[in-house]
N, C-alpha and C positions, 0 to 999 in steps of 0.2 A: 540207491534204493528206488524201486519202482513206486510210482504214485498211482493210486486206484481211484476210480470214479464210477458214478452211476449216470447213465444216459437215459433220459425220459423223452420218448417220442410222443408229443402231444397230439399228433394227428391220429395215432392208433389207440389212445386210451378211450375205453368205452364207459368209464365211470363205474365199474363193477365193485370197487372197494375191496377186492380180494387181497391186494397188497397190504391194505390197512389191517385186515383181519389176520393175515399171516404174520405180520410184524408184531401185532399185539400179543399173539399167542407165543411167538418165538421169544420175545423179550419179557413176557409176563407184565405188560404195562398196566397201570391203573386205569379205571374208567376215565375218559377225557384226555388221556395221554396217547400220543401217536408218535411213531418213528417216521412214518410217512402218512400223509393226509391228502385225500383227493378233494380238491376244491373245484366247485362247479361255477363256471362263468356263463352267463346268459346275455345275449345281445341281439339286436335287430340288424339284419343285413339284407338289402334288396327286398324288403317287405316280408322276410322270413325270420322266425326266431331260431337263433343258433345257440347251441349249448356245447361248450368246450369243457372238458375235464382235465385238470392239471394236478398230477401227483406232486406234492411238495414235501421235501424232507424237513424234519424238525430237529431240535436239539437232542432228541432221544435216539436219533439214528446213529448207529455205529458201523454201518455197512455190514453188520453181522460178521465182523472180522474173525470171530471164533469159528464160524462155519466156513469162511473162506480159507482159513489156515488148514482146515480139514479137507479141502478140495471141493467144497460145496459152494453153490451160489448163495447170495443173500436171500433170506426167506421171501422178501417181496418179489424178487426176480424169479425165484423158483416157482412161485405160485401165480404169477401174472398171466391171466388168461388170454389177453390180447397181445402178449409179448412186446409191450411198449417199453419195457425196462430192460436195460442191458448193463451188466457190470463187467469191468475189466480195467486194463491199463489206460491211463488218461490219454496217452499218445494215440492209441488205437481208437478210443471213443471220440476223439476230436475228428478223426477221419469219417466216422459214422455220422457225427453231427453235421459236418459240412455237406455230406452226400444227401442226408434225409430232410433237411430243412427245419420245420417247426418243432423245436424241442429245446431241451436244456441239458447241460452237463454239470452234475453236482460233484464236487470233490470233497474229500474228508481228510483233514490234516494227519490223522492217525491211521489212515488206511494203507499202511505199508506192511508187507509180509515180513 
């Protein structure tokens, strides 16, 4: 059985929070609940303020497997404006992660078709 994952390219995330909104609407989550949450990190580097945005999956994320089974992308991936989110087979996403650098690959134990 294939394993599926979600790759997040942290260099491309703009912090727009569209993934959060799409997930909340898709899953009808309560206020304060998130399937994916964009966390902002701010730090100094060479005298400049740097802001990094990191989408992080929570316990409410199911990879929208109902959508995936119907041939669609997870809602967060579908609506990501910066295209920093990619969904697919773990083996393929590992190649993307190795090539692109700063990012993370999330896996979900029940994300099998």
